[in-house]
C-alpha positions as CSV (number, residue, x, y, z in Angstrom):
1,M,179.7,236.2,111.5
2,F,179.0,233.7,114.6
3,S,180.2,229.8,113.6
4,L,180.2,227.2,116.5
5,Q,183.9,225.9,115.7
6,H,185.2,230.0,115.8
7,S,183.0,229.8,119.6
8,L,184.3,226.7,120.9
9,R,188.1,227.1,119.3
10,Q,187.7,230.5,121.8
11,T,186.6,228.7,125.1
12,P,189.4,227.8,127.6
13,C,190.3,223.7,127.8
14,G,189.4,224.3,131.7
15,W,186.0,224.8,131.2
16,S,185.2,222.0,129.3
17,R,185.8,220.0,132.7
18,L,183.3,222.2,134.5
19,V,180.6,219.7,132.8
20,H,182.1,216.7,134.4
21,S,182.1,215.6,138.1
22,T,183.7,213.0,140.3
23,A,181.2,213.4,143.1
24,T,178.8,211.3,142.7
25,A,175.6,211.1,144.7
26,P,175.2,209.1,147.6
27,R,174.2,205.8,147.6
28,P,170.7,204.7,149.4
29,I,171.9,202.8,152.5
30,P,168.6,199.8,152.3
31,E,167.1,198.8,155.1
32,P,167.4,195.2,156.9
33,R,165.1,193.1,155.5
34,G,164.2,189.6,157.0
35,K,167.1,186.8,157.9
36,I,169.0,189.4,157.3
37,A,170.2,192.1,159.8
38,T,173.9,192.4,159.8
39,P,176.5,193.0,157.1
40,Q,178.1,189.0,157.9
41,D,173.9,187.5,157.5
42,F,174.1,189.3,153.8
43,L,177.6,188.0,153.2
44,K,176.7,184.6,154.9
45,A,173.2,185.0,152.9
46,I,175.2,185.6,149.1
47,G,177.2,182.4,149.7
48,R,181.0,181.6,148.2
49,N,182.8,182.2,151.4
50,S,181.9,186.4,151.1
51,E,181.8,186.5,155.4
52,K,185.4,185.3,155.8
53,R,186.6,188.3,153.1
54,V,185.3,190.9,153.8
55,S,185.2,192.3,158.0
56,I,182.8,195.2,158.4
57,D,180.7,195.2,161.6
58,S,178.4,198.2,160.7
59,W,175.2,198.5,158.2
60,E,176.0,201.9,157.6
61,A,179.6,201.3,157.0
62,F,179.0,198.4,154.8
63,W,176.4,199.6,152.9
64,R,179.5,202.9,152.0
65,V,182.1,200.7,151.0
66,T,183.3,200.9,147.5
67,G,185.7,198.5,145.4
68,W,188.3,200.6,146.3
69,D,188.3,200.0,149.9
70,L,188.2,195.7,148.9
71,K,190.8,196.3,147.1
72,S,192.5,197.8,149.7
73,A,191.5,194.9,152.0
74,S,193.0,192.5,149.4
75,V,189.4,191.0,148.2
76,P,190.4,189.1,145.0
77,I,188.9,191.4,141.8
78,R,186.0,188.2,141.4
79,D,184.2,188.5,145.0
80,R,184.6,191.9,144.5
81,R,182.7,192.2,142.0
82,Y,180.3,189.8,143.2
83,I,179.9,191.3,146.0
84,L,179.1,194.6,144.7
85,W,176.7,193.5,142.4
86,C,174.7,191.5,144.7
87,M,175.4,195.0,146.9
88,E,173.8,196.9,144.0
89,K,170.9,193.9,143.5
90,F,169.9,194.5,147.4
91,R,169.3,198.1,146.6
92,Q,167.1,197.3,144.3
93,D,164.8,195.3,146.8
94,L,165.7,191.9,145.3
95,P,165.5,188.8,147.0
96,I,168.6,187.3,147.8
97,E,167.4,184.1,146.5
98,Q,167.0,185.5,142.9
99,F,170.5,186.9,142.7
100,A,172.5,185.1,144.8
101,H,174.6,181.9,143.1
102,E,177.4,179.5,142.7
103,P,180.6,179.9,140.4
104,K,180.7,178.8,137.8
105,P,182.6,175.3,137.8
106,K,186.6,175.7,135.9
107,K,186.8,175.1,132.5
108,K,187.5,171.1,131.1
109,I,189.6,170.7,129.3
110,R,189.4,167.7,127.0
111,G,187.4,165.9,129.5
């Protein structure tokens, strides 16, 4: 008699890893638009002194950057998240004025 539990016990553990893949599909590189023609223009447009933290000259290389690359370049986590988030919004064709914003001010205690 066939049972699901019996068949799962007989499958080697290594096969279950075939379902999960570490490779992801390459993300599309957006075309420069408007005033934004270089990575430095993009970083200036999103603000927060991002242009001082990341120095990449090529448009293609900039859009291939990962969080690990930014971490190895000593970019703080909050800025890394913001830059990657803005890059994704730009890929989705949203205007920069719609998503770029200043950081939240520090909380005041009793004041």
